VOGU-3710 file (C-alpha; in Angstrom, 3 decimals, decimal comma):
1> msssscltas> -10,746/169,225/-273,033  -10,580/168,208/-269,355  -13,684/167,456/-267,273  -13,040/170,487/-265,016  -12,949/172,854/-267,971  -16,211/171,340/-269,291  -17,861/171,872/-265,911  -16,619/175,480/-265,775  -17,932/176,124/-269,268  -21,339/174,642/-268,374
11> isllqayhpe> -21,641/176,804/-265,249  -20,645/179,905/-267,238  -23,275/179,069/-269,824  -25,973/178,691/-267,139  -24,927/181,962/-265,492  -25,140/183,755/-268,796  -28,432/182,445/-270,082  -30,328/180,692/-267,257  -29,306/182,033/-263,820  -32,656/181,054/-262,304
21> ilfsfvlcfi> -32,027/177,379/-263,106  -28,627/177,455/-261,407  -30,127/179,242/-258,402  -32,851/176,587/-258,100  -30,311/173,761/-258,222  -28,193/175,392/-255,523  -31,197/175,926/-253,236  -32,362/172,342/-253,765  -28,908/170,994/-252,939  -28,644/173,080/-249,759
31> fcyyydkgll> -32,120/172,055/-248,569  -31,534/168,342/-249,208  -28,154/168,482/-247,485  -29,462/170,115/-244,319  -32,648/168,052/-244,311  -30,591/164,875/-244,474  -28,376/166,082/-241,635  -31,430/166,778/-239,516  -30,710/170,481/-238,991  -33,915/171,644/-240,639
41> rpdvpvnwpl> -36,004/168,514/-240,065  -39,342/169,374/-238,409  -40,974/167,334/-235,652  -43,364/165,841/-238,184  -42,555/164,727/-241,744  -42,858/167,270/-244,533  -46,155/167,152/-246,422  -44,933/167,596/-250,015  -47,373/168,957/-252,648  -47,718/165,728/-254,651
51> agmlpgllrh> -45,944/163,032/-252,681  -47,455/163,909/-249,312  -45,535/162,454/-246,349  -44,557/159,322/-248,267  -40,867/160,340/-248,701  -40,480/160,647/-244,923  -42,143/157,268/-244,443  -39,879/155,572/-246,987  -36,808/157,178/-245,426  -37,636/155,645/-242,020
61> lsclydwtar> -39,095/152,375/-243,278  -36,330/150,283/-241,683  -37,249/151,635/-238,211  -40,914/152,374/-238,871  -42,266/151,498/-235,414  -39,720/153,566/-233,480  -40,064/156,472/-235,909  -43,840/156,438/-235,469  -43,389/156,459/-231,680  -41,087/159,493/-231,875
71> llgragctnw> -43,484/161,233/-234,246  -46,482/160,730/-231,955  -44,428/161,690/-228,909  -43,746/165,086/-230,470  -47,264/165,496/-231,858  -49,162/164,754/-228,635  -50,076/161,094/-229,290  -52,200/161,849/-232,391  -51,267/163,080/-235,873  -52,489/162,908/-239,452
81> fygpwfldmn> -50,418/161,119/-242,075  -51,028/162,262/-245,651  -49,986/160,072/-248,550  -49,916/160,930/-252,261  -53,282/162,336/-253,306  -53,836/159,619/-255,925  -53,111/156,601/-253,639  -55,725/157,051/-250,870  -53,148/156,646/-248,071  -54,411/159,227/-245,560
91> ylitcdpanv> -54,501/157,922/-241,964  -55,160/159,391/-238,559  -52,446/157,802/-236,410  -53,074/157,759/-232,663  -51,955/156,134/-229,424  -54,003/158,361/-227,116  -55,842/156,195/-224,521  -58,850/158,547/-224,605  -59,130/158,111/-228,382  -58,659/154,353/-228,028
101> qhvfsfnffn> -61,440/154,102/-225,451  -63,731/156,173/-227,684  -63,035/154,128/-230,833  -62,911/150,665/-229,234  -65,657/151,059/-226,613  -67,819/154,196/-226,381  -68,492/154,533/-230,122  -67,621/150,961/-231,079  -70,189/150,442/-233,834  -69,010/153,549/-235,705
111> ypkgdefsei> -65,552/152,032/-236,161  -65,747/148,571/-237,749  -62,867/146,832/-239,467  -64,110/148,257/-242,755  -64,136/147,151/-246,385  -60,426/147,780/-246,974  -59,434/145,586/-244,026  -61,860/142,942/-245,264  -60,264/142,968/-248,723  -56,728/142,717/-247,349
121> fdilgdgifr> -57,533/139,793/-245,037  -59,769/137,891/-247,446  -57,900/134,680/-246,563  -59,703/134,723/-243,184  -63,065/134,374/-244,903  -65,924/135,307/-242,582  -63,916/134,595/-239,429  -64,388/136,571/-236,234  -61,403/138,882/-236,889  -62,636/139,938/-240,332
131> sdgelwkkqr> -66,383/140,111/-239,803  -68,526/142,972/-238,476  -72,121/143,483/-237,369  -74,471/140,588/-236,644  -72,134/137,977/-238,133  -69,395/139,076/-235,740  -71,783/139,043/-232,750  -72,870/135,482/-233,473  -69,316/134,191/-233,884  -68,130/136,078/-230,810
141> mrahvlvtdr> -70,837/134,494/-228,689  -69,979/130,973/-229,846  -66,251/131,471/-229,319  -66,859/132,932/-225,857  -68,876/129,882/-224,815  -66,036/127,612/-225,946  -63,039/129,366/-224,346  -64,817/129,925/-221,014  -65,865/126,286/-220,745  -64,198/124,571/-217,774
151> rfrafvarss> -63,357/121,487/-219,841  -61,670/123,559/-222,557  -59,540/125,402/-219,984  -58,462/122,092/-218,485  -57,695/120,886/-222,017  -55,487/123,966/-222,593  -53,612/123,462/-219,319  -53,058/119,757/-219,923  -51,933/120,154/-223,536  -49,556/123,015/-222,650
161> rdkverglvp> -47,824/121,035/-219,918  -47,608/117,871/-222,031  -46,068/119,704/-224,977  -43,493/121,410/-222,776  -42,596/118,149/-221,049  -42,520/115,851/-224,096  -41,606/118,296/-226,840  -39,845/121,485/-225,756  -37,668/120,326/-222,843  -36,272/117,181/-224,563
171> lldeiarrgt> -35,455/119,242/-227,665  -33,682/121,966/-225,674  -31,866/119,313/-223,654  -30,521/117,800/-226,870  -29,503/121,223/-228,204  -27,697/121,988/-224,930  -25,813/118,682/-225,120  -24,699/119,371/-228,685  -23,625/122,916/-227,838  -25,103/124,353/-231,033
181> vvdledvfmr> -26,573/127,800/-231,656  -30,355/127,856/-231,895  -32,833/130,437/-233,147  -35,216/130,673/-230,206  -37,811/132,535/-232,254  -37,988/129,583/-234,649  -38,299/127,219/-231,677  -41,131/129,274/-230,173  -42,974/129,595/-233,485  -42,804/125,819/-233,960
191> ltfdltsylv> -43,910/125,233/-230,388  -46,909/127,565/-230,592  -47,824/126,135/-234,006  -48,053/122,656/-232,460  -49,951/123,956/-229,424  -52,452/125,913/-231,503  -52,916/123,046/-233,972  -53,732/120,755/-231,073  -56,277/123,218/-229,659  -57,902/123,820/-233,054
201> fgldpcclsi> -57,648/120,417/-234,786  -56,939/118,030/-231,916  -53,705/116,836/-233,531  -50,015/117,576/-233,018  -48,157/118,077/-236,348  -44,802/117,750/-234,477  -43,347/120,853/-236,067  -41,179/121,141/-232,932  -38,923/118,137/-233,408  -35,207/117,444/-233,629
211> gfptipfata> -34,137/118,310/-237,156  -36,771/121,062/-237,404  -38,863/119,402/-240,143  -40,626/121,453/-242,802  -44,402/121,327/-242,365  -46,227/122,542/-245,525  -49,141/123,948/-243,509  -46,779/125,938/-241,245  -44,853/127,257/-244,265  -48,129/128,289/-245,885
221> mddatsalfh> -49,130/130,228/-242,755  -45,763/132,050/-242,813  -46,132/132,969/-246,491  -49,687/134,185/-245,924  -48,652/136,407/-242,996  -45,836/137,972/-245,018  -48,110/138,654/-247,999  -50,803/140,226/-245,807  -48,309/142,754/-244,450  -47,306/143,741/-247,997
231> rhamppacwk> -50,973/144,328/-248,757  -51,138/146,597/-245,717  -48,083/148,573/-246,819  -49,006/148,922/-250,506  -51,777/150,980/-252,125  -54,814/148,759/-252,867  -54,480/149,246/-256,618  -50,908/147,893/-256,558  -51,495/144,647/-254,690  -54,731/144,009/-256,588
241> llrwlrigke> -52,771/144,306/-259,843  -50,181/141,846/-258,514  -52,996/139,486/-257,525  -54,508/139,707/-260,994  -51,110/139,029/-262,586  -50,428/136,306/-259,970  -46,845/137,412/-259,338  -44,650/138,280/-256,346  -46,126/137,960/-252,873  -49,613/137,517/-254,302
251> kklavareei> -48,524/134,346/-256,079  -47,117/133,010/-252,799  -50,351/133,932/-251,045  -52,429/132,073/-253,634  -50,278/128,937/-253,269  -50,372/129,242/-249,472  -54,152/129,559/-249,503  -54,480/126,357/-251,518  -52,310/124,470/-249,007  -54,208/125,917/-246,033
261> drfiaksiae> -57,579/125,006/-247,560  -56,345/121,495/-248,397  -55,055/120,850/-244,870  -58,188/122,166/-243,156  -60,537/120,311/-245,531  -58,682/117,080/-244,741  -58,924/117,770/-240,994  -62,667/118,468/-241,228  -63,219/115,253/-243,202  -61,360/113,265/-240,534
271> kyanlndgge> -63,501/114,863/-237,826  -66,668/113,769/-239,635  -65,275/110,258/-240,113  -64,462/109,900/-236,402  -67,726/111,297/-235,053  -68,837/107,933/-233,666  -65,490/106,790/-232,304  -66,511/107,606/-228,760  -64,653/109,667/-226,206  -65,044/113,334/-225,433
281> kidllssyin> -63,172/115,653/-227,804  -62,655/119,242/-226,630  -60,687/120,752/-229,528  -62,260/123,655/-231,407  -63,391/121,802/-234,549  -64,815/118,866/-232,591  -66,655/121,201/-230,221  -68,296/123,075/-233,094  -69,160/119,912/-235,039  -70,666/118,226/-231,975
291> aaedverrgs> -72,672/121,292/-230,923  -76,394/120,532/-230,790  -77,306/123,627/-232,803  -75,161/122,457/-235,741  -76,371/118,852/-236,060  -78,667/119,644/-238,983  -75,972/121,680/-240,804  -73,218/119,067/-240,584  -71,563/118,387/-243,902  -73,149/121,335/-245,708
301> aefnkflrdt> -70,931/123,658/-247,749  -71,979/126,604/-245,592  -71,044/124,856/-242,336  -67,742/123,559/-243,734  -66,845/127,108/-244,790  -67,647/128,326/-241,288  -65,326/125,667/-239,828  -62,594/126,547/-242,315  -62,768/130,304/-241,625  -62,815/129,739/-237,865
311> avtfmlagrd> -59,813/127,410/-237,999  -57,697/129,818/-240,090  -58,576/132,723/-237,801  -57,652/130,914/-234,590  -54,441/129,510/-236,099  -53,285/132,979/-237,155  -54,249/134,520/-233,807  -52,870/131,851/-231,499  -49,703/130,794/-233,213  -47,840/133,934/-234,259
321> ttgaalswff> -48,763/136,222/-231,380  -47,690/133,895/-228,554  -44,488/132,880/-230,332  -43,511/136,507/-230,923  -44,252/137,459/-227,302  -42,029/134,654/-225,971  -39,172/135,740/-228,239  -39,256/139,334/-226,986  -39,597/138,130/-223,390  -36,316/136,203/-223,491
331> wmlyknpmve> -34,591/139,110/-225,231  -35,708/141,378/-222,400  -34,430/138,882/-219,811  -31,040/138,844/-221,512  -30,862/142,635/-221,265  -32,186/142,669/-217,679  -30,512/139,821/-215,728  -31,873/141,030/-212,380  -35,408/140,386/-213,640  -34,399/136,838/-214,527
341> lkileelkat> -32,910/136,380/-211,057  -36,165/137,474/-209,387  -38,209/135,080/-211,530  -35,817/132,251/-210,627  -36,181/133,036/-206,936  -39,961/132,918/-207,371  -39,667/129,544/-209,103  -37,338/128,261/-206,372  -39,928/129,143/-203,737  -42,500/127,144/-205,700
351> irekersssy> -40,250/124,142/-206,246  -39,618/123,659/-202,520  -43,218/122,520/-202,207  -43,031/120,253/-205,261  -42,361/116,532/-204,982  -40,013/114,925/-207,458  -39,441/111,278/-208,240  -35,695/111,939/-208,267  -33,441/114,867/-207,463  -31,951/114,451/-210,933
361> dliifdveev> -35,169/115,128/-212,878  -35,712/118,196/-215,016  -38,491/120,235/-213,489  -41,810/120,711/-215,294  -44,229/123,055/-213,562  -47,979/122,530/-213,467  -50,215/125,315/-214,730  -51,733/125,787/-211,276  -48,257/126,415/-209,846  -47,122/129,040/-212,350
371> srlvylhaal> -50,499/130,798/-212,414  -49,785/132,032/-208,870  -46,402/133,585/-209,742  -46,905/137,348/-209,535  -43,487/138,536/-210,717  -43,497/136,199/-213,732  -46,915/137,542/-214,734  -45,674/141,110/-214,295  -42,599/140,465/-216,460  -44,779/139,036/-219,232
381> cetlrlfppv> -47,093/142,068/-219,088  -44,099/144,406/-219,236  -42,853/142,604/-222,348  -46,267/142,915/-223,990  -46,336/146,626/-223,133  -43,061/147,335/-224,941  -43,422/144,715/-227,677  -47,113/144,038/-228,405  -47,451/141,053/-230,803  -49,834/143,067/-233,009
391> pmefktalqt> -48,134/146,483/-233,271  -50,984/148,301/-235,070  -54,795/148,164/-235,203  -56,828/149,358/-238,179  -60,296/151,008/-238,050  -62,609/152,856/-240,469  -65,176/155,527/-239,533  -68,743/154,833/-240,680  -69,955/158,328/-239,805  -68,286/161,690/-239,202
401> dvlpsghrve> -67,036/161,946/-235,628  -64,847/164,063/-233,331  -62,321/162,243/-231,151  -61,561/163,257/-227,537  -58,233/164,672/-228,759  -60,215/167,184/-230,861  -59,384/165,618/-234,231  -62,296/165,436/-236,659  -62,679/162,258/-238,694  -64,875/162,281/-241,768
411> qgskilvtly> -66,972/159,388/-242,997  -64,679/156,728/-244,469  -61,559/158,072/-242,726  -58,987/155,440/-241,775  -57,574/155,302/-238,255  -54,341/153,554/-237,314  -53,910/152,806/-233,597  -50,238/152,095/-232,809  -49,881/149,782/-229,823  -46,088/149,859/-230,153
421> smgrmeeiwg> -46,077/153,638/-229,687  -48,553/153,505/-226,807  -46,113/151,565/-224,634  -43,441/154,223/-225,202  -45,370/157,376/-224,291  -44,298/159,340/-221,196  -47,815/160,777/-220,931  -49,157/157,249/-220,449  -46,459/155,293/-218,580  -44,268/157,983/-217,026
431> kdcmefrper> -40,663/159,031/-217,570  -39,412/155,469/-217,164  -41,615/154,252/-220,027  -38,599/152,958/-221,991  -37,327/150,900/-219,047  -38,164/147,234/-218,597  -39,598/147,363/-215,084  -42,048/144,587/-214,127  -42,567/146,249/-210,733  -44,983/148,698/-212,375
441> witekgrvrh> -47,422/145,765/-212,647  -47,291/144,877/-208,931  -49,328/146,623/-206,228  -48,039/147,600/-202,794  -49,716/144,477/-201,419  -47,729/142,285/-203,808  -50,584/141,483/-206,173  -50,865/141,874/-209,941  -51,865/145,393/-210,989  -54,540/145,411/-213,713
451> epsykflsfn> -54,307/148,345/-216,110  -57,298/149,486/-218,233  -57,432/147,762/-221,605  -57,506/151,103/-223,456  -54,109/151,841/-221,886  -52,661/148,324/-222,221  -54,010/147,278/-225,620  -52,063/144,048/-226,255  -55,264/142,021/-225,858  -57,476/144,586/-227,605
461> sgprtclgke> -60,208/146,555/-225,828  -63,961/146,903/-225,650  -66,306/144,331/-227,208  -63,435/142,900/-229,299  -61,251/142,095/-226,265  -59,162/139,003/-226,997  -60,905/135,801/-225,918  -57,626/133,884/-225,831  -55,898/136,048/-223,218  -55,867/133,379/-220,513
471> vaftqmkavv> -54,858/130,719/-223,038  -51,860/132,838/-224,062  -50,748/133,443/-220,462  -51,136/129,745/-219,637  -48,922/128,694/-222,532  -46,293/131,390/-221,978  -45,949/130,717/-218,240  -45,551/126,979/-218,763  -42,794/127,565/-221,339  -40,933/130,265/-219,400
481> aamlynfqve> -40,926/128,359/-216,100  -39,533/125,164/-217,645  -36,871/126,965/-219,673  -35,616/129,327/-216,978  -35,395/126,699/-214,258  -33,718/123,977/-216,334  -31,566/125,915/-218,798  -29,240/128,867/-218,962  -29,950/130,919/-222,084  -27,249/133,222/-223,480
491> vleghvvapk> -27,540/135,356/-226,594  -24,982/134,900/-229,357  -22,347/137,617/-229,035  -22,803/140,399/-231,585  -26,328/139,300/-232,539  -28,515/142,258/-233,542  -32,212/142,215/-232,642  -34,707/144,606/-234,239  -38,456/144,545/-235,009  -39,439/143,152/-238,389
501> lsiilhmkng> -42,022/144,910/-240,541  -44,966/142,538/-240,403  -48,549/142,362/-239,163  -47,031/140,423/-236,228  -44,059/141,913/-234,349  -41,421/139,333/-235,259  -37,648/139,794/-235,009  -35,769/140,816/-238,131  -32,802/138,474/-237,554  -34,368/135,916/-235,265
511> lkyflyefsi> -33,056/135,308/-231,744  -29,774/133,352/-231,817  -28,890/131,789/-228,454  -26,634/129,250/-226,785  -28,290/126,899/-224,312  -26,666/125,364/-221,243  -28,378/122,834/-219,028  -28,181/123,585/-215,314  -26,850/120,687/-213,254  -28,947/119,386/-210,382
521> fgylpnvree> -26,375/120,641/-207,879  -26,399/124,211/-209,036  -26,661/126,401/-212,100  -23,697/124,765/-213,834  -23,538/124,076/-217,574  -23,765/120,425/-218,454  -20,649/118,897/-219,965  -20,616/116,841/-223,135  -20,272/113,079/-222,806  -16,710/113,071/-224,163
531> kiqdivnlry> -15,710/115,214/-221,165  -16,826/112,646/-218,559  -13,349/111,151/-218,255  -11,869/114,616/-217,759  -14,252/115,148/-214,860  -13,307/111,822/-213,309  -9,628/112,767/-213,693  -10,095/115,861/-211,534  -10,153/118,403/-214,337  -13,550/119,702/-213,300
541> gkyfvlltqk> -11,842/122,771/-211,830  -11,568/124,268/-215,324  -15,322/124,255/-215,737  -15,799/125,749/-212,284  -13,386/128,604/-213,068  -15,131/129,302/-216,367  -18,432/129,461/-214,536  -17,180/131,912/-211,925  -16,032/134,296/-214,642  -19,421/134,394/-216,391
551> viygtvssna> -21,155/137,752/-216,123  -24,705/136,532/-215,543  -25,920/137,189/-212,012  -22,600/138,405/-210,682  -18,935/137,466/-210,980  -16,097/136,090/-208,974  -12,958/138,123/-209,645  -10,435/136,602/-212,027  -7,881/136,595/-209,183  -10,149/134,403/-207,067
561> aqnilgkfqa> -10,708/132,130/-210,026  -6,970/131,821/-210,634  -6,417/131,009/-206,950  -8,994/128,215/-207,140  -7,399/126,784/-210,273  -3,901/127,102/-208,766  -4,903/125,242/-205,610  -6,571/122,574/-207,697  -3,466/122,009/-209,843  -1,184/121,975/-206,762
571> llaqtskstt> -3,252/119,333/-205,004  -3,442/117,323/-208,204  0,363/117,378/-208,520  0,756/116,472/-204,838  -1,579/113,521/-205,278  0,320/112,184/-208,283  3,610/112,118/-206,284  2,082/110,699/-203,105  2,146/106,993/-202,344  -1,333/107,277/-200,784
581> pidkdeiyrq> -3,492/109,126/-203,323  -6,202/111,409/-201,964  -9,798/110,696/-202,924  -10,838/112,814/-205,920  -13,912/114,191/-204,152  -11,827/115,129/-201,124  -9,459/117,144/-203,353  -12,412/118,987/-204,816  -13,786/119,835/-201,358  -10,410/121,162/-200,250
591> vieferheht> -10,192/123,408/-203,303  -13,686/124,813/-202,882  -13,371/125,001/-199,075  -16,964/123,895/-198,563  -17,007/124,488/-194,790  -15,900/128,124/-195,146  -18,454/128,862/-197,856  -21,314/126,837/-196,391  -23,301/129,852/-195,168  -22,326/132,220/-197,988
601> rgyglgptpp> -22,749/129,933/-200,965  -23,962/131,497/-204,151  -22,327/134,913/-203,690  -20,907/135,808/-207,073  -22,198/132,556/-208,526  -25,878/133,375/-208,761  -28,677/131,335/-207,184  -27,591/127,801/-206,280  -30,398/125,379/-205,355  -28,834/123,382/-203,622
611> svfgatpgci> -25,219/124,363/-203,051  -22,958/124,408/-206,068  -20,139/123,244/-203,784  -21,660/119,789/-203,495  -21,078/119,138/-207,208  -18,029/116,929/-206,759  -16,523/114,939/-209,641  -17,996/111,770/-208,172  -21,455/113,306/-208,058  -21,129/114,579/-211,601
621> ehtfqlqaan> -20,041/111,150/-212,823  -23,016/109,601/-211,059  -25,261/112,225/-212,650  -24,113/111,278/-216,144  -24,746/107,609/-215,420  -28,270/108,426/-214,300  -28,827/110,618/-217,343  -27,662/107,806/-219,617  -30,053/105,438/-217,834  -32,874/107,954/-218,271
631> vrneklilki> -32,133/108,165/-221,996  -32,304/104,368/-222,246  -35,561/104,356/-220,297  -37,025/107,013/-222,580  -36,110/104,934/-225,620  -37,786/101,899/-224,059  -40,884/103,953/-223,275  -40,995/105,157/-226,887  -40,730/101,564/-228,118  -43,510/100,499/-225,752
641> delekkmked> -45,689/103,366/-227,002  -45,020/102,329/-230,613  -45,914/98,702/-229,818  -49,122/99,770/-228,060  -50,044/101,938/-231,022  -49,354/99,061/-233,401  -51,451/96,705/-231,259  -54,359/99,158/-231,339  -54,074/99,443/-235,120  -53,919/95,640/-235,482
651> kkrqmneqlm> -56,932/95,267/-233,211  -58,854/97,857/-235,205  -57,883/96,150/-238,460  -58,962/92,778/-237,055  -62,316/94,216/-235,973  -62,809/95,680/-239,449  -62,066/92,307/-241,022  -64,531/90,563/-238,698  -67,132/93,188/-239,516  -66,580/92,687/-243,249
661> eameeertkc> -66,952/88,914/-242,845  -70,181/89,356/-240,894  -71,518/91,730/-243,554  -70,603/89,251/-246,295  -72,382/86,493/-244,385  -75,510/88,622/-244,027  -75,363/89,538/-247,705  -75,195/85,835/-248,640  -78,159/85,022/-246,379  -80,214/87,823/-247,898
671> krnlerswmr> -79,354/86,601/-251,374  -80,421/83,057/-250,524  -83,687/84,217/-248,943  -84,420/86,319/-252,011  -83,759/83,372/-254,323  -86,047/81,135/-252,242  -88,808/83,750/-252,346  -88,562/83,950/-256,146  -88,660/80,161/-256,383  -91,859/80,034/-254,291
681> ilrrr> -93,480/82,684/-256,494  -92,497/80,835/-259,668  -93,822/77,521/-258,330  -97,202/79,082/-257,493  -97,491/80,274/-261,055
//
């Protein structure tokens, strides 16, 4: 019997004996079909009898943040989410500024982090982000004293500039020379890991190095962050079972915690060992250990736990958030080239006042210089509005309350504040809320516009406002200024960028980019060393034509580019036949027609500080020679630094040996004196 005849027989049987079953199947099929097509989909997810709204959540899990923003946009910025009745997954989701101000400020003590948050983030111990009540107040006060200290701020500024100059720029310069694709998000995460480690521990683990080494502590932090998000997304009973069985993400978290504890315990022990070395140490651990109020508690288990919890908290807060913000910032610049142009013009205005040892140097900006850049600050704020590093905040109600939106929250109710959605609400930011427009952060007088923290929640609000806000801006501005002025950053064609589901708003596929180094004569890509001879042989015109066709700040038409290349080739042929060859730089000037373009330079080529038309083959050749000399000088400086370090170690070792000899001498004298004393006593007897 064929399959069609079997199907017909089955349908006939159902029609004869169970028509209600067939009718139910047909209705179910029709509903699922139209629901999937979106024809009958309501503005909010369906609250099913047993499953609650979980099916709708699972269906949109891949685009959870955007789906939540659309949901709240239709529901008036606040809506209840109901999970399955047996999983305790009911949340009041809101992005209403009035509700945020009420929860984070006006009725702050009624909305602590809560027991569930404390269980999920147990790896933080009793750190400031996990604690509530009096413990939180005490830690907040101590942290505030540290980050507002003038010496600590100077320490942040100095360490940020040094890391950019000695770590980030040389690495990017090498990547640009090799012409390889780089994941900028990975670069930024490594950079901020080194910066934060230096602020917390006073040491640079050199995670940002050529070769991208694997640092166990950094890997452990990544694994811990990933596992914490899974705890957030899963019912408590599920992840607790996985923890008890020690499998899956919970196994990774346990291993990561061991590595984190080992690294921090070693760092604390080194701090104790170097207490009497002399010199003022401003890093977080040293500041806490040297505090007068903690002298009596030094070395105790309680104090060591406090140091450990504080270190983990600040590492998690400082490293991931700043790295994620930088990644989204450069993605926004790629999509909005006019914003990049305005930032470059602002940097150019600053650089005119800056003295350089040579016109060939890469530019590193001081913190004081970039702190005055209004448009750069506005562009960073606009990035944080659309892509807040922490996309959601979690609160629990201690007592029954009514929010300004009219929603009633019972005791123990869980509230989810979505920062990602808040930046995409027309009611809050206007009809252009989805546009990347830094101008919204600039007043009519050209100053930075400061929005209320309950509207711009990237640095939290109320008593829990982020203490590291200025630290984050200092680091980001130093990085952005150096990268934008010295390098051209282009995204890999076809690369897809989307938010990753995590407690930190990372990118799902990273941020794959090509890097080009701007030449000193204009924003021209550097050429690999094997191309030097081509430049000397007057083939530089090819690179010029390629540049003019790039769609970055504007374009020169392909016809104009072909004319330039044609003139170049004609003059080159004429020179080869002539008995009196023309100077190579003179040929280049004739092709570019420097005199005609002198007052209109840069049109179609983007900003050119100074004129791109002065970049003759001779100048470029000279540039490469200087760059090669700089590389040799850098190698010599590194060797000198290594020798100085070795000399210090030898001197320290020699001092230790002398000290041991002196101690041995004293021990021998004491022994002799003791023997003589015993002899006198024995003789008297």
